C-alpha positions in Angstrom: 0.0 0.0 0.0 1.3 3.5 -0.8 1.5 5.2 2.5 -0.5 8.4 3.1 1.1 11.9 3.1 4.1 12.1 5.4 5.0 8.6 6.2 6.1 7.9 2.6 9.0 10.3 2.8 10.1 9.9 6.4 12.1 6.6 6.1 13.6 7.7 2.8 14.6 11.0 4.2 16.2 9.6 7.3 18.0 6.8 5.4 19.4 9.2 2.7 20.4 11.9 5.2 22.3 9.3 7.3 24.1 8.0 4.2 24.9 11.5 2.9 25.9 13.2 6.1 26.6 10.7 8.9 29.0 11.3 11.8 31.8 9.8 9.8 31.6 12.6 7.3 31.9 15.3 9.9 34.8 13.6 11.8 36.7 13.2 8.5 36.2 16.8 7.8 37.8 17.7 11.1 40.7 15.4 10.6 41.5 16.0 7.0 41.1 19.7 6.6 42.7 20.9 3.4 42.7 17.4 1.8 40.5 16.2 -1.0 38.6 13.8 1.4 38.3 16.6 4.0 36.9 19.0 1.4 34.4 16.3 0.3 33.3 15.7 3.8 32.9 19.4 4.5 30.6 19.7 1.5 28.6 16.7 2.8 28.2 18.3 6.2 27.2 21.7 4.7 24.5 19.8 2.7 23.3 18.3 6.0 22.9 21.8 7.5 21.0 23.0 4.5 18.8 19.9 4.5 17.8 20.5 8.2 16.5 23.9 7.5 14.7 23.0 4.3 13.1 20.1 6.2 11.6 22.7 8.5 10.3 24.9 5.7 8.9 22.2 3.4 7.9 19.6 6.0 5.9 21.6 8.4 4.3 24.4 6.3 3.4 22.8 2.9 1.7 19.6 3.7 -1.2 19.8 1.3 -0.6 21.5 -2.0 -3.4 19.8 -4.0 -5.8 22.0 -2.1 -3.5 25.0 -2.0 -3.7 24.8 1.7 -0.7 25.8 3.7 -0.9 24.0 7.0 1.0 25.6 9.9 1.7 23.9 13.2 -1.4 23.1 15.2 -4.0 24.9 13.0 -5.9 21.7 12.6 -9.3 23.2 12.9 -8.5 25.9 10.3 -7.1 23.2 8.0 -10.2 21.1 8.2 -12.5 24.1 7.5 -10.5 24.9 4.4 -10.8 21.3 3.2 -14.6 21.3 3.6 -14.9 24.7 2.0 -12.9 23.5 -1.0 -15.1 20.5 -1.2 -18.2 22.8 -1.5 -16.5 24.7 -4.3 -15.8 21.6 -6.3 -18.9 21.8 -8.6 -17.5 25.0 -10.1 -14.5 23.2 -11.5 -14.8 22.6 -15.2 -12.6 21.2 -18.0 -10.1 18.4 -18.2 -7.5 20.2 -16.1 -9.7 20.0 -13.0 -11.4 16.6 -13.6 -9.0 14.5 -11.6 -8.8 17.1 -8.8 -12.6 17.3 -8.7 -12.9 13.5 -8.3 -10.2 13.5 -5.7 -11.9 16.2 -3.7 -15.4 14.6 -3.8 -14.3 11.1 -3.0 -11.3 11.3 -0.7 -12.5 13.8 1.8 -14.8 11.8 4.0 -14.8 12.7 7.6 -12.9 9.5 8.3 -10.3 10.3 5.7 -9.8 13.9 7.1 -9.5 12.6 10.7 -7.1 9.9 9.6 -5.0 12.4 7.7 -4.8 14.9 10.5 -3.8 12.2 13.0 -1.2 10.8 10.6 0.2 14.3 9.9 0.5 15.1 13.6 2.4 11.9 14.2 4.6 12.6 11.2 5.5 16.0 12.6 6.6 14.5 15.9 8.7 12.0 14.1 10.1 14.6 11.8 11.2 16.9 14.6 12.9 13.9 16.3 14.6 13.0 13.1 15.9 16.5 12.5 17.3 16.8 16.0 19.0 13.4 15.7 20.4 14.0 12.3 21.6 17.5 13.2 23.4 16.1 16.2 24.8 13.0 14.5 26.1 14.9 11.5 27.6 17.6 13.6 25.5 20.1 11.8 25.9 23.7 13.0 28.1 22.9 16.0 27.3 25.3 18.8 24.0 26.3 17.4 21.4 23.6 18.3 18.7 26.2 18.8 19.0 27.1 15.1 17.2 23.9 14.2 14.2 25.1 16.1 14.4 28.6 14.7 14.5 27.0 11.2 11.4 25.1 11.9 9.5 28.0 13.3 10.5 30.9 11.1 10.2 29.5 7.7 11.4 30.9 4.4 13.1 34.1 5.7 15.2 32.2 8.2 16.1 29.5 5.7 17.3 32.1 3.2 19.5 33.7 5.8 20.9 30.4 7.0 21.7 29.2 3.5 23.7 32.4 3.0 25.4 32.2 6.3 26.3 28.5 5.7 27.8 29.5 2.4 30.4 31.6 4.2 31.3 29.1 6.9 34.0 27.7 4.7 34.4 30.3 2.0 34.4 30.0 -0.9 31.7 27.3 -0.7 31.8 24.9 -3.7 28.1 24.5 -4.1 28.1 21.5 -6.4 24.9 19.8 -5.4 22.8 21.7 -7.9 24.8 19.7 -10.6 22.0 17.2 -11.1 21.5 16.1 -14.7 18.1 16.6 -16.1 18.2 13.4 -18.1 19.0 11.3 -15.1 16.1 12.9 -13.3 13.7 12.0 -16.0 14.8 8.4 -15.9 14.5 8.2 -12.2 11.1 9.8 -12.2 9.7 7.4 -14.8 11.1 4.5 -12.8 9.2 5.5 -9.7 6.0 6.0 -11.8 6.3 2.3 -12.5 5.8 1.6 -8.8 2.7 3.8 -8.7 1.4 1.7 -11.6 2.0 -1.4 -9.4 0.1 0.2 -6.6 -2.8 1.0 -8.8 -3.0 -2.7 -9.8 -2.9 -3.8 -6.2 -5.6 -1.4 -5.2 -7.8 -2.6 -8.0 -7.3 -6.2 -7.0 -8.1 -5.7 -3.3 -9.9 -2.4 -2.7 -11.1 -3.4 0.8 -7.5 -3.5 2.0 -7.0 0.1 1.1 -10.3 1.6 2.1 -9.2 5.1 3.0 -6.3 5.7 0.6 -6.4 8.5 -1.9 -5.8 6.1 -4.7 -8.8 4.0 -3.8 -10.9 7.1 -3.7 -9.9 7.9 -7.2 -10.4 4.4 -8.5 -13.9 4.3 -7.1 -14.9 7.2 -9.3 -12.7 6.4 -12.3 -15.5 5.6 -14.7 -17.9 8.2 -13.5 -15.4 11.0 -14.0 -13.7 9.5 -17.0 -10.3 9.3 -15.4 -7.5 7.6 -17.3 -4.9 5.7 -15.4 -2.4 8.3 -16.4 -4.5 11.1 -14.9 -4.9 9.1 -11.7 -1.2 8.4 -11.4 -0.3 12.0 -12.1 -2.6 13.2 -9.4 -1.2 10.6 -7.0 2.2 12.0 -7.7 1.1 15.6 -6.8 -0.5 14.2 -3.7 2.6 12.5 -2.5 5.1 15.1 -3.6 3.8 17.7 -1.3 5.4 15.9 1.7 8.3 14.5 -0.2 9.5 17.9 -1.5 11.3 18.4 1.7 13.9 15.9 0.5 15.1 18.2 -2.2 18.6 19.1 -0.9 19.5 15.6 0.1 18.0 13.8 -2.9 19.5 16.3 -5.4 22.9 15.4 -4.1 22.3 11.7 -4.0 20.9 11.5 -7.5 24.3 12.4 -8.8 25.5 9.0 -7.6 22.9 7.5 -9.8 23.8 9.7 -12.7 27.4 8.5 -12.6 26.6 4.8 -12.1 25.8 3.3 -15.6 24.6 0.0 -14.2 22.1 1.5 -11.9 21.0 4.0 -14.5 20.4 1.2 -17.0 18.3 -0.6 -14.5 16.2 2.5 -13.8 15.8 3.0 -17.5 14.6 -0.5 -18.0 12.0 0.0 -15.2 10.7 3.1 -17.0 10.6 1.5 -20.4 8.6 -1.4 -19.1 5.8 0.9 -18.2 6.2 3.5 -21.0 2.6 3.2 -22.0 1.5 4.8 -18.7 3.3 8.0 -19.1 4.1 9.0 -22.7 2.7 12.5 -22.2 4.1 13.2 -18.8 6.7 15.9 -19.3 7.4 18.0 -16.3 10.3 20.5 -16.8 10.4 21.4 -13.1 12.8 18.7 -11.8 12.4 20.3 -8.4 8.9 18.7 -8.2 10.2 15.3 -9.0 11.9 14.4 -5.7 9.5 11.6 -4.8 10.5 9.8 -8.0 14.2 10.4 -7.4 13.9 9.2 -3.8 12.5 5.8 -4.6 15.0 5.1 -7.4 17.9 6.0 -5.1 16.7 3.9 -2.3 16.0 0.9 -4.5 19.1 1.2 -6.5 21.2 1.4 -3.4 19.8 -2.0 -2.4 20.2 -3.5 -5.8 23.7 -2.2 -6.3 25.6 -2.1 -3.0 28.4 0.0 -4.6 26.0 2.8 -5.6 27.9 6.0 -4.5 25.2 8.0 -2.6 27.4 10.9 -1.6 28.3 14.5 -2.5 31.0 15.6 -4.8 30.3 13.2 -7.7 29.3 16.1 -9.9 32.6 17.8 -9.4 33.7 16.6 -12.8 32.4 16.8 -16.3 30.9 13.7 -17.8 28.6 12.7 -20.7 25.1 11.3 -20.4 23.6 9.8 -23.6 26.1 11.8 -25.6 25.0 15.0 -23.9 27.8 16.9 -22.0 26.9 17.4 -18.4 29.3 20.0 -17.0 30.0 20.1 -13.3 28.3 22.8 -11.4 30.5 25.8 -11.0 28.2 28.0 -9.0 29.4 29.8 -5.9 28.0 32.4 -3.6 29.2 36.0 -4.4 31.3 37.9 -1.9 28.3 40.2 -1.2 26.5 37.2 0.3 29.1 36.4 2.9 27.6 36.0 6.5 28.2 39.4 8.0 24.8 39.6 9.6 22.9 37.9 12.5 20.7 35.2 11.0 18.0 35.8 13.6 17.5 39.4 12.4 17.2 38.4 8.8 18.9 41.6 7.7 22.0 42.2 5.7 23.9 45.2 7.4 25.1 46.7 4.1 21.7 46.8 2.3 19.2 46.2 5.1 17.5 43.9 2.7 15.3 41.2 4.2 16.1 38.1 2.3 12.7 36.6 3.0 11.0 38.9 0.4 10.5 37.6 -3.2 12.4 40.6 -4.6 15.4 40.1 -2.4 15.5 36.4 -3.2 15.3 37.1 -6.9 18.1 39.6 -6.6 20.2 37.0 -4.7 19.7 34.4 -7.5 20.5 36.9 -10.2 23.7 38.0 -8.4 24.8 34.4 -8.0 24.6 33.8 -11.7 26.4 37.1 -12.6 29.1 36.1 -10.1 30.0 33.0 -12.2 30.1 34.9 -15.5 26.7 33.8 -16.7 23.3 35.3 -17.4 20.1 34.3 -15.8 18.2 31.9 -18.1 14.7 32.9 -19.1 13.3 29.4 -18.9 13.5 26.9 -16.0 13.7 23.4 -17.2 15.9 20.9 -19.0 18.4 23.5 -20.0 19.1 25.0 -16.6 18.6 22.5 -13.7 21.3 24.4 -11.8 19.3 27.6 -11.6 16.2 25.7 -10.6 17.9 24.3 -7.5 19.7 27.5 -6.6 16.3 29.3 -6.7 14.8 26.7 -4.5 17.8 26.8 -2.2 17.3 30.5 -1.4 13.6 30.1 -1.1 12.5 31.8 -4.3 10.4 28.9 -5.5 
């Protein structure tokens, strides 16, 4: 059974974070300062720091994107009211774009489903907080600043943007190479996970009583009435799951580079995708930032199938080809103007007094980052510029 929101991502997040930023990485960084291994371990640890704060932003404030509901902390009553109000507005949804969403709203949101979701979400939050504390302590993230983890959870985007900038200057210049994910590898990984959704769909059809309150069962129950194709159902299921899995972005973006440089694992993922190609011929999503659930599953399964799969940072620190397409290493770095000369709690840069939490400030930061590496800001986010996409997400712009 495909788990509900929250629980799907928790084990993958924990497992991947431990692999990418365990205590060994931090101890190696202390011992081998200035060496290649030490530099690699430092980047790994900085990734762990970034991941902790993005966990807080994504994990606790954006649980339910399909309804465009931002759920904050203990506002359970407000959340439930929003769900019910949206359910009342469903009849006004017209056209194929809203058809799956309409069926989802009408069938999934029984009172039992809402109660179950809220209970599961609350339990997930408790687990998530414990995981963040454990991971931060185990990886040595932000030594001497344990309270920053809680501030990151509570303050959201503005604090995340400041912490990212401050972390960039802790070991200046910071070689931010984890945006160097290849778009083509992301597509293969995404399609491979879509195959598991297809398997789940078949299991739900065969035994609907076993999955009485799942979102997938709710959609299947109304498939004929609302003329839903399997592709539409699977796509909606992806949106449903990705809202909680998006918090994995920094960890998974680093880990997928291991997949991109492992031909054997990549070929296996490609075979999985090809085997179910009829289910997603028209699924083309340029925003690889929204594909983290697909990437997560592939990484987890590939690491079991291939024990030597290198799930670690630094693998994009060299150029390589993918299907004949040059994939240059990421050469981005934070500009001098972004060095940490302010107090992160204030959220203000002393030179400009610009609050990084605003959209305009974040956009300015991103543009400055690209000018600093001799480039121009691409007009289009997608297959041609995955680096910019992740940099924008890293500073909270998207």
